[in-house]
C-alpha positions in Angstrom: 0.0 0.0 0.0 1.1 3.6 -0.7 1.8 5.8 2.2 -0.7 8.3 3.4 1.4 11.1 2.0 1.6 9.4 -1.4 -2.1 8.8 -1.5 -2.8 12.5 -0.7 -0.5 13.5 -3.5 -2.5 11.2 -5.9 -5.7 12.8 -4.8 -4.3 16.3 -5.2 -3.4 15.5 -8.8 -6.8 14.0 -9.5 -8.5 17.1 -8.1 -6.7 19.1 -10.9 -8.9 17.2 -13.5 -12.3 18.5 -14.3 -14.4 17.0 -11.5 -18.2 17.0 -12.2 -21.4 15.5 -10.9 -24.6 14.4 -12.6 -28.1 14.4 -11.2 -31.8 14.4 -12.0 -35.1 12.8 -11.1 -35.0 8.9 -11.0 -36.2 7.6 -14.4 -35.4 10.9 -16.1 -32.5 9.5 -18.1 -29.6 9.9 -15.7 -28.1 6.5 -16.4 -28.3 7.1 -20.2 -26.6 10.4 -19.7 -23.9 8.9 -17.4 -23.2 6.1 -19.9 -22.9 8.6 -22.8 -20.3 10.6 -20.8 -18.4 7.5 -19.8 -18.2 6.3 -23.4 -15.9 9.2 -24.1 -12.2 8.2 -24.0 -11.3 11.3 -22.0 -14.2 11.0 -19.4 -14.8 8.7 -16.5 -18.4 8.8 -15.2 -19.9 6.1 -13.1 -22.9 5.7 -10.9 -24.1 5.5 -8.2 -21.8 6.4 -5.4 -24.5 7.7 -3.0 -22.2 10.4 -1.7 -25.0 12.3 0.0 -27.1 9.8 1.9 -24.5 7.1 2.6 -21.4 9.3 3.1 -22.2 12.9 3.9 -25.1 12.2 6.3 -23.2 9.5 8.4 -20.1 11.7 8.5 -22.2 14.7 9.7 -23.8 12.6 12.4 -20.4 11.1 13.4 -18.7 14.4 13.8 -21.7 16.0 15.6 -21.6 13.1 18.1 -17.8 13.4 18.6 -18.1 17.1 19.2 -20.9 16.6 21.7 -18.9 13.9 23.5 -15.8 16.0 23.7 -17.7 19.0 24.9 -19.3 17.0 27.6 -16.0 15.6 28.8 -14.3 19.0 28.6 -17.1 20.5 30.7 -16.9 17.8 33.4 -13.7 15.8 33.7 -11.5 18.5 32.2 -13.4 21.6 33.2 -10.3 23.0 35.0 -7.8 22.3 32.3 -9.8 23.1 29.2 -9.9 19.7 27.7 -9.5 18.7 24.0 -10.1 21.1 21.1 -13.4 20.5 19.4 -13.7 19.7 15.7 -14.5 22.7 13.6 -17.4 22.9 11.1 -15.0 22.5 8.1 -13.5 19.2 9.4 -16.4 17.2 8.1 -16.2 18.7 4.6 -12.5 18.0 4.5 -13.0 14.4 5.3 -16.0 14.2 2.9 -14.0 15.7 0.0 -11.2 13.3 0.6 -13.6 10.3 0.6 -15.2 11.5 -2.6 -11.8 11.8 -4.3 -10.8 8.3 -3.1 -14.0 7.0 -4.7 -13.3 8.9 -8.0 -9.8 7.6 -8.1 -11.0 4.0 -7.7 -13.7 4.4 -10.4 -11.1 5.8 -12.8 -9.3 2.4 -12.7 -6.3 3.7 -14.6 -8.3 5.5 -17.4 -6.5 8.6 -18.5 -9.2 11.3 -17.9 -9.4 15.0 -18.5 -12.8 14.9 -16.7 -14.1 12.6 -14.0 -17.5 12.5 -12.5 -20.2 10.6 -10.8 -24.0 10.2 -11.2 -26.5 9.7 -8.5 -30.0 11.0 -9.3 -30.3 12.6 -5.8 -27.2 14.6 -6.4 -29.5 17.5 -7.3 -30.2 17.9 -3.6 -26.4 17.7 -2.9 -25.1 20.0 -5.7 -24.6 23.1 -3.5 -22.5 21.3 -1.0 -20.5 19.5 -3.7 -19.8 22.9 -5.1 -18.5 24.1 -1.8 -16.2 21.0 -1.5 -14.9 21.4 -5.1 -15.2 25.0 -6.2 -14.0 24.1 -9.7 -16.5 21.3 -10.2 -19.2 21.3 -12.9 -22.7 20.1 -12.6 -25.0 18.4 -15.2 -28.7 18.0 -14.6 -31.1 16.2 -16.8 -34.8 17.1 -17.0 -37.6 15.1 -18.5 -41.4 15.7 -18.9 -42.4 14.7 -15.3 -45.4 12.8 -16.7 -43.0 10.5 -18.5 -40.8 10.3 -15.4 -43.7 9.2 -13.3 -44.9 6.7 -16.0 -41.5 5.1 -16.2 -41.2 5.1 -12.4 -44.6 3.5 -12.1 -43.8 0.6 -14.5 -40.4 0.1 -13.0 -41.0 0.4 -9.2 -44.6 -0.4 -8.6 -45.5 -4.0 -7.5 -49.3 -4.6 -7.8 -50.9 -5.9 -4.6 -53.7 -8.4 -4.9 -57.1 -6.8 -5.4 -55.7 -3.2 -5.4 -57.5 -0.4 -7.2 -54.9 0.4 -9.9 -56.2 3.9 -10.5 -56.2 4.8 -6.8 -52.7 3.3 -6.4 -51.4 5.3 -9.3 -52.9 8.6 -7.9 -51.3 7.9 -4.5 -47.9 7.1 -6.2 -48.0 10.4 -8.2 -49.1 12.4 -5.1 -46.2 11.0 -3.1 -43.6 11.8 -5.8 -44.6 15.4 -6.7 -43.0 17.2 -3.8 -39.6 15.6 -4.5 -39.8 16.2 -8.2 -40.8 19.9 -7.6 -37.9 20.5 -5.1 -35.4 18.7 -7.3 -36.3 20.7 -10.4 -36.2 24.0 -8.5 -32.8 23.1 -6.9 -31.3 22.3 -10.3 -32.5 25.6 -11.8 -31.3 27.6 -8.8 -27.8 26.1 -9.1 -27.7 27.1 -12.7 -28.7 30.6 -11.9 -26.0 30.8 -9.2 -23.2 29.2 -11.3 -24.2 29.7 -14.9 -20.8 28.8 -16.4 -20.4 25.7 -14.2 -23.9 24.2 -14.6 -25.7 22.6 -17.5 -29.1 21.2 -17.9 -30.0 18.9 -20.8 -33.4 17.4 -21.5 -34.3 13.8 -22.2 -36.3 14.9 -25.2 -33.4 16.9 -26.7 -31.2 13.9 -26.3 -33.8 11.8 -28.1 -34.3 14.3 -30.9 -30.7 15.3 -31.5 -28.3 13.0 -29.7 -25.2 14.1 -31.5 -25.9 17.7 -30.9 -26.5 17.0 -27.2 -23.4 14.9 -26.8 -21.2 17.5 -28.5 -22.5 20.2 -26.2 -21.9 18.0 -23.1 -18.3 17.2 -24.2 -17.5 20.8 -24.9 -18.9 21.8 -21.5 -16.5 19.3 -19.8 -13.5 20.5 -21.9 -12.9 17.3 -23.9 -12.8 16.5 -27.6 -16.0 16.7 -29.6 -15.0 15.6 -33.1 -17.8 14.4 -35.3 -16.6 10.8 -35.6 -16.0 10.5 -31.8 -19.4 11.9 -31.0 -21.1 9.6 -33.5 -19.3 6.6 -31.9 -20.3 7.6 -28.4 -23.9 8.1 -29.4 -24.0 4.7 -31.2 -22.6 2.8 -28.3 -25.1 4.3 -25.9 -28.2 4.1 -28.0 -31.4 2.6 -26.6 -30.9 -0.5 -28.7 -27.3 -0.9 -27.6 -28.1 -0.6 -23.9 -31.4 -2.6 -23.9 -30.3 -5.8 -25.5 -31.1 -4.9 -29.1 -34.7 -3.7 -28.5 -35.7 -0.8 -30.6 -37.0 2.3 -28.8 -40.8 1.9 -28.3 -40.6 -1.8 -27.6 -41.6 -1.8 -23.9 -40.4 -4.2 -21.2 -41.8 -3.4 -17.8 -39.3 -3.9 -15.0 -36.3 -3.4 -17.3 -34.0 -0.6 -16.4 -34.3 0.6 -20.0 -38.0 0.2 -20.4 -39.2 1.9 -23.6 -36.9 4.8 -24.5 -39.5 7.2 -26.0 -41.0 10.6 -25.2 -44.8 11.1 -24.6 -45.5 7.6 -23.4 -47.3 9.0 -20.4 -50.6 8.9 -22.4 -50.5 5.1 -22.2 -50.6 5.2 -18.4 -52.0 8.4 -17.0 -55.5 9.7 -17.4 -56.8 13.3 -17.6 -57.2 13.6 -13.8 -53.6 12.5 -13.2 -52.3 14.8 -15.9 -54.1 17.7 -14.3 -52.7 16.8 -10.9 -49.1 16.9 -12.3 -49.6 20.1 -14.2 -51.0 21.8 -11.2 -47.8 21.2 -9.2 -45.2 21.1 -12.0 -46.7 23.0 -14.9 -44.4 26.0 -14.1 -41.5 24.2 -15.7 -43.2 23.3 -19.0 -42.6 26.7 -20.7 -39.0 26.7 -19.6 -38.2 23.3 -21.2 -40.6 23.6 -24.1 -42.8 20.7 -23.2 -46.4 20.6 -24.3 -48.9 20.5 -21.4 
């Protein structure tokens, strides 16, 4: 094993690359986007590392508990001598950033990268903190018509119970998901407003309509090559057919991670009442992205 000093030097060099993070609503195309980026010879992008829920949150709790324990001992056993210095607020972020870089180094697995990133859908709620940890980082969000997001999620996640009312179950499913979809979309847009040169939002629909154009824009954003032949190769290797086992887009397979690969499929699953419910909460984003209500 390398020494601690050597590992820190490796991480410092890695941090000089273009670090980036990808996020978006589950079933909005985040895995497709991640795979497209990772197909580029100068990019490493893997998912899902779960940096927020399973790294940042436990570290925050651990450091808070340690601070509380030290403060209690300092105020009792060592009240006359001052006790031990308490951890500062930035200590957790320092440890978290180191852990993230360790993960990125491992995912690179020797690939020579000019840009290295990670995709977890819930990153959208973690983008602001990641920007604090890595000031030079870039962020890519993907947006998709929320009706298609919910349709894909319903067919992928829902397990029908015996005798259930499918319509009522669908309404409950939609209602439970709307607050998170709303918050995630607003958080993604707020980050872009705050860091316009370091944030990019693509749409699933645009990637479907003009994949080469979308791929080229993404590659330029990350500062890597975007030659026409390279872009065409990356797009071909991450097409729906290539990633779904040779199924053409539109050939549905419920339960498959790559279910159908089309836009506008919500009409096959949602009725007028469900559509109205979604538009009431999320209709504000339709003009921004050019979706038809």
